[in-house]
N, C-alpha and C positions, 0 to 999 in steps of 0.2 A: 565136240560140244554135247553136253548131256541133253537128252530128250526132256521137254517140258511136261509137267503133269497134265493129265487130261488130253493127251494127244495120241494119235495112232502110233503103231510100232515104228513107223518110219519117220515120226515127228510131225507129220501133217495133221491139220485139224480134222475132226470128224465131220461128216456131212450131216445136213439137217435131218435126213431120214434116220440115220443111226442115233443121233442125239435124241430124237423123239422116241425111238424104240427102246433105248436105254432108260429114258425117263419113265416110261410106262412100266418098267420092271420095279420101280420104287413102290414101297408100301403106301397105300392111300391113307389119307388122314381124314377121318370122318367129320371133323369139325372145320377143317381148313382146306377147301377144295383146290386151291392153287398150290398147295404144299404136298410133298410126299416125304416119307421117312426112309433113310438108308437102312442097311441091315442092322445097325445098332440103335435105331430109333431117333437119330438126329434129324431134325427137320430141315428140309430144303425147299426152296421156291423155284418153280419152273423158270421164271424170268431171270433168275440169278446165275444161270449156267455161264461159266467162264468169266464171271465178274469177281472183283475182289471186294465183296460186300457181305453183310450178314446174310445168312441162309444160302450162301453160295454152294454150288455142287460141281463135281467133275465126273467125267467118265473114268472109271477105274478098271484096270485089267485085274481081274480076280487073281489069276496066276500072272505075276509080273512078266513083262516082255523080256527082262534080263534073265528070267528063268525058263524061257521057252513059251511064254503065253502069247496068244495070237489076238487079232482084232475081231475074231468071230464073236457074234452077239452072245453066245453062250458063255464067253469069258469076260463079258463086260457088265458092269453094274453101276448104278448111280451111287455116289458116295460123297457125303459132306466133305468139303475141302479140308477141314481140320482133322478129319479121320483119314483122308487119303494121304496127306503129307507124311504122317509118321509111319503109315503102312509101307509106302514106297516099295522097296525091294525086300522088305523084311518078312513077307508072307512065307510060311503060314504062322510065324512066330512074331506077332505084333499085338498091340493093344490099342483100341480106339481112344480118342481123346474126348469125344462127346457122345453121351448116351441119353436117349429120351429127352432131348431138349424140345420144349414146346415153342412154337413161333412167338408166343407172348410171355416168355420168361422175363420178369421185371428186371433182372440183373442185366439183360442185354438191351433193354429199351432206352432210348435217349430220354433226357430229362423231360421235354415237352410231351412225350408219349407215355410217361408213367401213369398219368391219370386215365388215359385210354386203356392201358394194359390192366390197371386195377378194375376199371369198369367191366372189361371183358371177363376177367377172372372171377369177379363177384357175381356177374349176371348169369354165368353158365351158358350163355347163348353162343352159337357158332359165329365165328368171325371170318369173313372172306377176304380180308386184307384191304378193304376199301375204307380208308379213314374218313372220307367225306360223307359216307352214308351209314354211320354207326348210330 
């Protein structure tokens, strides 16, 4: 059976300490403090680790396990799941799917959130992800 994406070399899940250490390697977002960006600029939400939702991210082995990559922190990075899946074992010859996606790209907002997204984009104010206190 194939190893699931976002798991250790032996197929086990990563522990919380490793998850947090890898998350900290993501590029900070100056406007959205609960988000980070992967190496291609795709936005990821800390709370979406391991979920199948928007802004989801996984722990990626920079050098794939199938090519001798290890679980050492130096070989791990946070990667948006839509960038991690096409990467798979294709490293170093792969292209990311998502680049520079902002957390409030209207294309990805659900219909009730479109007006909120427009307000955020037009206001130029930082948005922390809290819909209740906008």
